[in-house]
C-alpha positions as MATLAB code, in Angstrom:
seq = 'MPNDYGQEFPGVPVQKPLYNRTHGVPLHCLPVFLVIFFPILLDSCPLIMASILIIDDNELVRGFLRTVLEGAGHTVVEASQGREGFQHLHRMGIDMVLTDIYMPDCDGLEVIMTLRRDFPKIKVLAMTGESGDKNLLMAARKLGASQVLTKPFTVEMLLKTVESTLAGTPQSLA';
ca = [
     -59.555   22.003  -46.084;
     -56.317   20.339  -44.859;
     -56.172   16.548  -44.379;
     -54.259   14.719  -41.616;
     -50.965   15.528  -43.301;
     -51.671   19.258  -43.717;
     -52.448   18.923  -47.419;
     -55.642   20.357  -48.873;
     -57.882   18.457  -51.272;
     -61.109   20.191  -52.351;
     -64.267   18.190  -51.500;
     -62.430   15.587  -49.363;
     -63.569   15.573  -45.732;
     -60.930   15.937  -43.050;
     -60.361   12.694  -41.123;
     -59.233   12.680  -37.518;
     -56.389   10.266  -36.776;
     -57.525    6.964  -35.233;
     -55.593    7.526  -32.016;
     -57.669   10.639  -31.291;
     -60.988    8.775  -31.486;
     -62.225    7.727  -28.045;
     -65.859    7.050  -28.916;
     -67.148    9.986  -26.915;
     -65.096    9.386  -23.774;
     -62.837   12.394  -23.065;
     -59.171   11.385  -22.982;
     -58.717   12.673  -19.422;
     -61.529   10.307  -18.267;
     -60.027    7.078  -19.675;
     -57.849    6.293  -16.609;
     -60.903    6.633  -14.332;
     -62.970    4.476  -16.709;
     -60.315    1.718  -16.639;
     -59.935    1.852  -12.840;
     -63.699    1.471  -12.366;
     -64.605   -1.029  -15.082;
     -61.477   -3.168  -15.643;
     -61.885   -5.120  -12.356;
     -65.509   -5.836  -13.303;
     -64.392   -7.172  -16.675;
     -61.784   -9.376  -14.972;
     -64.392  -10.814  -12.580;
     -66.534  -11.927  -15.512;
     -63.610  -13.907  -17.022;
     -62.073  -17.130  -15.711;
     -59.147  -16.463  -13.391;
     -56.322  -18.146  -15.270;
     -56.045  -19.521  -18.782;
     -53.384  -22.192  -18.820;
     -51.665  -24.830  -20.861;
     -52.676  -28.202  -19.384;
     -51.225  -31.633  -20.108;
     -53.636  -34.541  -19.534;
     -51.980  -37.920  -18.909;
     -54.501  -40.769  -18.823;
     -54.559  -44.163  -20.508;
     -58.343  -43.980  -21.024;
     -59.160  -42.215  -24.303;
     -62.753  -41.421  -23.247;
     -61.590  -39.741  -20.045;
     -58.984  -37.709  -21.955;
     -61.628  -36.623  -24.464;
     -64.032  -35.564  -21.707;
     -61.313  -33.625  -19.868;
     -60.160  -31.951  -23.095;
     -63.697  -30.862  -23.984;
     -64.365  -29.376  -20.549;
     -61.006  -27.638  -20.169;
     -60.916  -26.235  -23.701;
     -64.482  -25.029  -23.182;
     -63.195  -23.103  -20.162;
     -60.521  -21.463  -22.337;
     -57.477  -23.574  -21.502;
     -55.039  -25.025  -24.025;
     -54.941  -28.814  -23.720;
     -52.358  -31.406  -24.757;
     -53.034  -35.139  -24.333;
     -50.804  -38.099  -23.583;
     -51.921  -41.705  -23.204;
     -49.012  -42.662  -20.932;
     -46.450  -41.055  -18.671;
     -43.465  -41.342  -20.996;
     -45.382  -39.670  -23.820;
     -46.362  -36.917  -21.381;
     -42.710  -36.263  -20.520;
     -41.940  -35.787  -24.231;
     -44.612  -33.044  -24.361;
     -43.176  -31.420  -21.240;
     -39.726  -31.178  -22.796;
     -41.089  -29.657  -26.028;
     -43.623  -27.097  -24.840;
     -44.490  -24.814  -21.952;
     -46.989  -26.538  -19.686;
     -48.557  -24.841  -16.648;
     -50.297  -27.843  -15.120;
     -50.358  -31.629  -15.460;
     -53.567  -33.552  -14.824;
     -52.562  -37.190  -14.382;
     -54.343  -40.427  -13.626;
     -52.732  -42.501  -10.885;
     -53.382  -45.984  -12.343;
     -51.713  -46.410  -15.756;
     -49.901  -49.441  -17.234;
     -46.712  -47.849  -18.613;
     -45.735  -45.379  -15.916;
     -48.184  -44.877  -13.065;
     -49.254  -41.482  -11.775;
     -47.099  -41.688   -8.655;
     -44.012  -42.144  -10.841;
     -45.197  -39.238  -13.016;
     -45.544  -37.025   -9.927;
     -42.079  -37.955   -8.612;
     -40.479  -37.236  -12.003;
     -42.342  -33.933  -12.339;
     -41.186  -32.797   -8.902;
     -37.591  -33.686   -9.762;
     -37.437  -32.324  -13.344;
     -40.211  -29.668  -13.440;
     -40.692  -28.481   -9.847;
     -42.758  -25.391  -10.727;
     -45.459  -27.211  -12.700;
     -48.746  -27.662  -10.838;
     -49.934  -31.269  -10.595;
     -53.514  -32.496  -10.211;
     -53.688  -36.254   -9.607;
     -56.923  -38.176  -10.148;
     -58.003  -41.714   -9.512;
     -61.104  -43.845   -9.823;
     -60.175  -45.774   -6.710;
     -62.375  -43.823   -4.296;
     -61.781  -46.201   -1.407;
     -58.001  -45.893   -1.397;
     -57.346  -42.775    0.705;
     -53.744  -43.918    1.233;
     -53.050  -43.659   -2.505;
     -54.413  -40.111   -2.624;
     -52.386  -39.164    0.448;
     -49.276  -40.676   -1.182;
     -49.889  -38.569   -4.297;
     -50.099  -35.434   -2.117;
     -46.946  -36.349   -0.183;
     -45.040  -36.961   -3.414;
     -45.938  -33.482   -4.636;
     -49.398  -33.402   -6.224;
     -50.867  -29.932   -5.695;
     -54.396  -31.365   -5.533;
     -56.151  -34.719   -5.874;
     -59.491  -35.523   -7.461;
     -61.512  -38.728   -7.113;
     -63.461  -40.087  -10.097;
     -66.279  -39.794  -10.813;
     -66.452  -36.003  -10.533;
     -68.724  -33.312  -11.931;
     -67.723  -30.695  -14.485;
     -68.119  -28.066  -11.764;
     -65.830  -29.993   -9.379;
     -63.230  -30.408  -12.144;
     -63.196  -26.731  -13.102;
     -63.123  -25.581   -9.481;
     -60.226  -27.934   -8.668;
     -58.279  -26.934  -11.796;
     -58.754  -23.233  -10.992;
     -57.634  -23.667   -7.376;
     -54.647  -25.772   -8.482;
     -53.540  -23.107  -10.946;
     -54.060  -20.368   -8.366;
     -52.046  -22.309   -5.787;
     -54.940  -22.526   -3.336;
     -54.400  -25.383   -0.882;
     -56.911  -28.244   -0.886;
     -58.605  -29.407    2.273;
     -58.365  -33.154    2.807;
     -61.503  -33.461    4.935;
];
């Protein structure tokens, strides 16, 4: 009985090449299978997996954000201040920056202005714990933040806002 290479070895079963094995699905049916089931598989996965830089002077907040975002499948890099964040931006590919507005070294508004000047394609999500200061949030948006988020926020709100920021969906300011 010939093997895959046309050679015969008595008592050795003939193996089909791996590329011919389709687990019972005829080869001519695979395109139809992918057209029907691939969109369903995509719907069950998060929309976009991204590389996210978190800039916040509060270590507990950074840890919480890292845990949530990594749990959602994103790659996360942390910086405790704006200048440290810029070093990460120059060294690695970042899709989105999540920055606090109030920081001692370089505040979030300065971070946003620098990002818009030096990295205009990076999405920016600005957050603040100052819920009463609507003017600050509006300033962050006018300076180029894609979205703003007021602390405290839920995990669901965070993930929804991150997903819409990455997708480029505009935020309502109502």
